Residue, then its C-alpha position, 0 to 999 in steps of 0.5 A: x510477623x517480623x519486620x524485615x527492614x533491617x534484614x537486607x543483604x548484599x549479593x556477597x552476603x547472600x552468596x555466603x549465607x546460602x552457598x551460591x555462585x556469584x551470578x546466582x547471588x546477584x540474581x537473587x539479590x535483585x529478585x528479593x531486594x536483598x531481604x533475607x526472608x524472601x531470599x531464603x524462601x526462594x532457595x527453599x523453593x529450589x530444593x522443593x521444585x527441582x528448578x534452578x535458582x536463576x530460572x525461579x527468580x526470572x518467572x512470575x509463576x515460580x516466584x508466586x510459588x516460592x513466596x507462598x511457602x513463607x509467612x515470615x515477611x512484611x514491610x513497614x508500609x501504610x495500607x495505601x502503600x501496601x495497595x500501591x505496591x500491589x498495583x505496581x507489582x502488576x507492571x513489568x517495569x515503569x517510569x513515573x508516567x506509567x506509575x502515575x497512570x497505574x496508581x490513578x486507576x487504582x485510587x479510584x477503586x480504593x476506600x476514601x481513607x486510603x486515597x492519597x496522591x500517586x507521586x507521594x505513594x511512589x516516593x514512599x515505596x522508593x524510600x522503603x526499597x520496595x521498588x528498585x532501579x537498575x543502573x544506567x537509567x533502567x526503569x523502576x521495578x518491584x523486585x520479582x519476589x516482593x512483587x509476588x508477596x505484594x500481589x498475594x497481600x492485594x488479593x487477600x485484602x480485597x476479597x480474592x478478586x482484587x488483583x484480577x480486577x486491578x489487572x483488567x482496569x490497568x490493562x484498559x487504562x494503559x491501552x487508552x494511554x497507548x491510543x492517546x500517545x499514538x507512538x507510545x514509549x516502550x514501557x507504556x506499550x510493553x505493560x499494556x500489551x503484556x497485561x492485555x494478553x495476561x488478562x485475556x482482554x483480546x479486544x484490548x490487544x486488537x486496539x493496541x495493534x490498530x494503534x501501532x500496526x505491524x511496526x509494533x513487532x519490531x518497534x517493541x519486539x520483546x513484549x509484542x511478539x510473545x503477546x500476539x503469538x499463539x493466541x487461543x481459540x477464544x481470542x480469534x472467536x472474540x476478534x477474528x481479525x487477530x488471526x492474521x496478526x497472530x499468524x505473523x507473530x507466531x511465524x516471526x517468533x519461530x523464525x527469530x528463534x530458529x538456529x539459522x537466524x542471522x546474528x549480524x543484524x540488530x534484533x529490531x532490524x531482524x524482526x522488521x525484515x522478518x515481518x516485512x517478509x511475512x506481510x509481503x504480497x502473496x506470501x505463502x505461509x501456514x496459518x497458525x493453528x489454534x487448539x479448540x477449548x476443552x470443556x467450558x468456553x473461556x470466550x471473553x468477547x463483548x456483547x455487540x452493544x459494547x463494541x467500540x472503535x476497533x470493531x467499527x473499524x473492522x466493519x467499515x474496512x470489510x464493507x469497503x473491501x466488499x464493495x471494491x471487489x464488486x466494482x462499487x469503488x465510489x460507494x466504498x469511498x463514500x463509506x470510508x469518507x463518512x466514517x468517524x472514530x469515537x475516540x483517539x484511534x488516530x491510526x485507524x482513522x488514517x487507514x480508513x481515510x487512505x482506503x477511501x482515497x484509494x477507492x476514490x482513485x479507482x472510481x476515477x475521482x482523483x479530486x476527492x482522493x486528494x482531499x481525503x489524503x490532504x486531511x491526514x498527510x501532514x500528521x502521517x508523515x510527521x509520525x511515520x514509523x520506519x518500515x511502516x506502509x502508511x506514510x509511503x502509501x499516502x504519498x504514493x496515492x497522492x502522486x497518482x491522484x495528482x497525475x490523474x487530476x492533471x497536476x503533473x507538477x505536484x505529482x513530480x514533487x510528491x514523487x521526489x518526497x516519496x524518495x525520502x521515505x523509500x527505505x525498505x524493508x516495509x511491511x505491507x509494501x503492496x499498499x504503495x509499491x504498485x502505485x508509485x511504479x505506475x506514476x513513475x512509469x507515466x512520468x517517465x513516458x511523459x519525459x521520454x525517458x524510455x529506458x526508465x520506462x522499460x525498467x519500471x515496466x519490467x518491475x511491474x511485470x515481476x511484482x507479485x501483486x499489482x492489485x487493481x492497478x494492473x491494467x495500467x501495465x498494458x496501457x504503458x507498454x503499448x505507449x512505449x512500443x509505439x515509440x521505440x519500435x522501428x518496424x511494423x512487425x515489431x509493433x504487431x508482435x508486441x500487440x499480440x503479446x500485450x493483448x494476451x496478458x491485458x485480460x488479467x486486469x479487473x474488468x470494470x467498465x472504466x478499465x475495459x474502456x481504458x484498455x480498449x482505448x490503448x488498443x485502439x491507439x495501437x491498431x491505428x498505429x498499425x493501420x488497422x483502421x477498420x478494427x480500430x473503428x469497430x472497437x471505438x464503438x465500445x467506448x461510450x459516453x463523452x470521454x475525451x480519449x474517445x474523441x482523440x482516437x476518433x480524430x486520430x483515426x480520421x487523420x490516419x485514414x487521410x480524411x484530414x478535413x474531418x480530423x480538423x473539424x473534430x479537433x476544433x469541435x471538441x477543443x472546448x468541451x468540458x469532458x476534454x482535459x488539457x492533455x486531450x486538448x494537446x493531442x487534438x491540437x497536434x492532430x489538427x496541426x498535422x491535418x492542416x499541413x497536409x491540407x496545405x495551410x502551413x501557417x495555420x499548421x505552424x500556429x497549431x503546432x506552437x500551441x501544441x508545444x505550449x500545451x505540452x509544456x503545461x501538462x509536462x508531457x512530450x507524448x502529444x508531440x511524438x504521437x503526431x505522424x512522423x512526416x508532419x512532425x519532422x517538418x513542423x519541428x524544424x519550422x518551429x525551432x526558433x520558438x521561445x516555447x522550447x525554453x519550457x519544453x526542455x525542462x520536461x526532459x531529463x538533463x541527459x536527453x537535452x543539450x544547451x538551448x540554441x539562441x532562444x530556440x530548441x536544442x538540436x539533439x532534442x529536436x532530432x530525438x523528437x523527430x525519430x521516435x515512433x518511426x514504425x507507426x503508420x502515418x496515413x493509410x490508403x483506407x478504402x471503405x468497403x460495403x457489407x457485400x464486399x465484406x462478405x466476399x472477403x470472408x469467403x476469400x478468407x475461408x478459401x471458398x470458390x466463386x461458385x460457392x460464394x455465388x451460391x451463398x449470395x444467391x448470385x450468378x457467378x459472373x456477378x460475383x467475378x465482377x464484384x471481386x474485380x471491383x474489390x481488388x481495385x479498391x484494395x489495390x491488389x490483383x489476387x485473392x491471396x493478396x486481397x486477404x493479406x491487405x484486408x488483414x493489414x487494414x483490420x477488415x479481417x482478423x490477423x490470425x486468419x482461418 
């Protein structure tokens, strides 16, 4: 066998020797390293295969075919150098770090007499010309024809399976390095994902995906998209979770190769937009259909005892999803919070912690959610990939948890930070967009930025999937309409409209009570106190909102002393949060003013302003009855607390502070909102028999029919009806039915 070291040719020499075009000669020189024997083998293979030369030297399989046609090539290399070249030939480009990993793995499997340090081996190969480097700092490569020869030598020198064994070991080692890096260099990931696919190590593909998430497809598109696209049936049997991923990769590959793909965007940006579209909420896309395996099974799935971190990740995620769908969010949160990784799968750990925090919020435990989020937020933000959902989701759920925990100041700060990360398009945007919309709507309500609230509510209504946060939408809408409506009919129509779509919310007990509480508030605003009282009975347990609504109902019914007693009795209870205390204080201030104790009313109102400043919300102020609110606003205009209150509203809604007191425009605005809300209702208390009389009137029964049903004489029924009319302040049956509906004693729809 002839030593080929002196037979290296330039591209021009190859062109002249083999009668090639300049482009063909350049491609052949790169693929062969200039060695004439390999170049000749490639030219001969073109004649035998009917393939073009450029196609042949760009394909690993065709290069193997070409090199198999000649035994006339060798290099003056030691045994260790030969083996090292064989290992490096398995890589698709490398730098010193990737080469070091590859050679370290290989050296562990070599005989003792062949072992030497990796950098020395790499230097030998670089000097020999067996590995080459392109211009402009391109990575080192083993030219494709030399790589084919080196793989053949490696296979022959290791009893036939050395190349395959080396590839699998290399795939495992590079995957571990990808996990360790978290945000790996392109060369490292490209080789890891290519080897995992080529060696059919499906769990390694899964581990790589869990390390990077969907951003892998636009951060490393040229290797990752083909590696994950069109996975065989054996891959999906081994790792079922790969089905969704291969569907996205396959659809992305087809979309990017379609003729209509925009050429104006950079390739990674176009991939990012495509993946964002494919992972958008409720995206309709055909799943990738795999072909069944013919003949024997090629399923490389591992035994259960060998399943590692990636499978345990899928197990805990599935468990949390199952518990969440059953409404067991607290248990789901505990399951996620207790999960630990057995290795370096940092992203998996962060995703599980995020999901556990989400379940904590849904279980009404925002404190635990914040603790979970704080454990990962710094590193998630530091390593955030553009377009990835993880960092925005951690920030958005931190904002919501802070708001629900009563820390409005932190919620505002986190919302401001979210804006720095909000650069669409995002993959899996549904993980955070509904969350941040809910927080933005609540905080805009608190600041009385009602145009912003309307805009955010519209976005929430139009968003394809609000998920388990949907129930916040009718709650926010009811609060908004009570502030902006100018007529009672507007309030009534809005309540009927909201009530229709509110039932789309998930029916957990806590959410049912939250929706009921918002509806009770609307009914009180409409003066339908009987219906409000009945619905209030469904709110069980010592919830602060229930006590606030009870006091508000008493105030609306004109039972001012009872409203004061409830506010004072509940003020220091543990289940009353600061926002509830503010609302109770406002109710107390209005009731005291009605009772004639203006001084105490003004003191309570000043306390209300302090509490409102503390919770960063003006809602407790504007939820007071408008008559009493206006009087107390004017009477307190010189209080210094307005310097704190004015900071809650946006600059466009306020004006300069008067001499230490309140801005005039702000006071005027606070006094005008909620003008359609009924402040006090002449609310009669009806006995059970009077309710039966009302129901008879509603269905159009005659006096005789009512008397028959009640087993009374008609004269008694007429007397009872006269008494009922007096209580309702009417003088006819139609007026009695209308009045009863207004008060909530009868359904507004009627019979």
